N, C-alpha and C positions, 0 to 999 in steps of 0.2 A: 346194174342199175341201181341207183342210190335213192333211197326213200328219205325224204326230209320229215324227221320226227322231232317234236319238242323234247329237249332234254329235261330229265326229271331228277331231283335229289331229294333226300330225306331232310326235313328240317323240323325244328321243334315248333309245336303250335304256340304262338306267344300269347301273352295274358290280353293283349289289345287284339282287334279284329284285323289290324293291318298284318301283312307278311314281313318276316325279316328279309333284309336284302344286305349285300355286301357294305353298302354305305351306313347301315344301321349300328349304332353302338352295341356292344355286348352287355346285355343286361340280363341278369339272373332272377327271373321272378320267384317270389317265395312260394307261391301256389302253383302246383304243376297241373294243367288240365289234361284230361283224357280225350283222345289218344296223345301219347307223349310226343309222337313225331308225325308229320304230315307232309304230302308231296308239295315240292316246291319247285317251280320252273327256273331254269337256269339260263344264262346267256347262251347263244349258239356257237359263239367263237371259242376255241379250245382254251384259250389263255383266260378269257373272263369267266368260262365254267370252271376252270381250275381254280381261280381265285375264289369265286363263290362257293366252290365246294370245301375248299380249305377254311373259309369263313363259317361256313354252316357246321362244318366238323368242330370248329371252336366253340361255336354255340351248343352243340351237343355235348361236348365235353365240359362246359361250363354247367349245364343242367345235370349232368351226371356227377358233378362235383356236389351241386346242391343236395341231390339225392342221397349221395353217399353221407354228407355232413348230417342230413336229417336222420338217417339211418344210424349213423354213429350216436347221435344225440339220444335217440329212442333206445338204443342198446345201454349207453351209459345210465339212462333214467331206470331202465329194467334192472340192471345190475344193482343200483343203488336201492331200488325197491326190495330186491331179494335180500340184500344185506340188511335193511330195516325190519323186514319181517322175521328174518331169523333172530334178531336182536330182541324183537317184541316177544316172540316164542322163548326165548331164554329168559327175558325179564318175568314173563307170565309164570314160568316154571319156578323161579325164585320166590316169586310173590305167593305162589301156592304153598311152597316149603315154609316160608315164613308165617303164613297164616295158620298152618298146621301146628308150627311151634307156639304160636300165640294162643291157640285153643288148648293146647297141653299146658301151657304155663297158667292160664285161667282156671283150667280144672285143679291143677296143683294148688293155686291160691285159694279156691273155694274149699278144698279139703283141709288146708292149713287154717282157715277160717273156722270151720267146723270143729276141728280139733281143740282150736284155742277156746271156742264158745264151751265145748264140753269141759275143759280144764277149768274154766271159770265158774260153771254150774256145780261142779262137784264139791262137796264139803272137803275143807282141808283134813288131811290124816293127822291124827296126833300120835306121836310116838312117845312111848314112855320107856324109860331106861328100867330094866329090871336088874336088880342087883341080887345076887346069890351069896 
């Protein structure tokens, strides 16, 4: 006993309300809708169903390519961000080190100024030669 049921395949939900069919061009939308795939009726004859299945598989493959490329771009951006954060940390550490050095040099300069001022304020020493 043969029961006639409609054939069903899995196809991507397109960006427009219309469903994709074998005659539709392959277009990869940039925005993926949820759910990623939905049920789609296929022709009842085996040859037509096979052709539709192949085209639907191609559409799914194109969408997976879009997902893969978006994922790869996100990974690359994340890697670049990690490198930038690491470089920022290194530059921050170098800046802190230079800032400490500047503080030390400023303290040395202040001490030298004080010593110079003391030398200016002191009366000159007179040395006399004592001859025996």
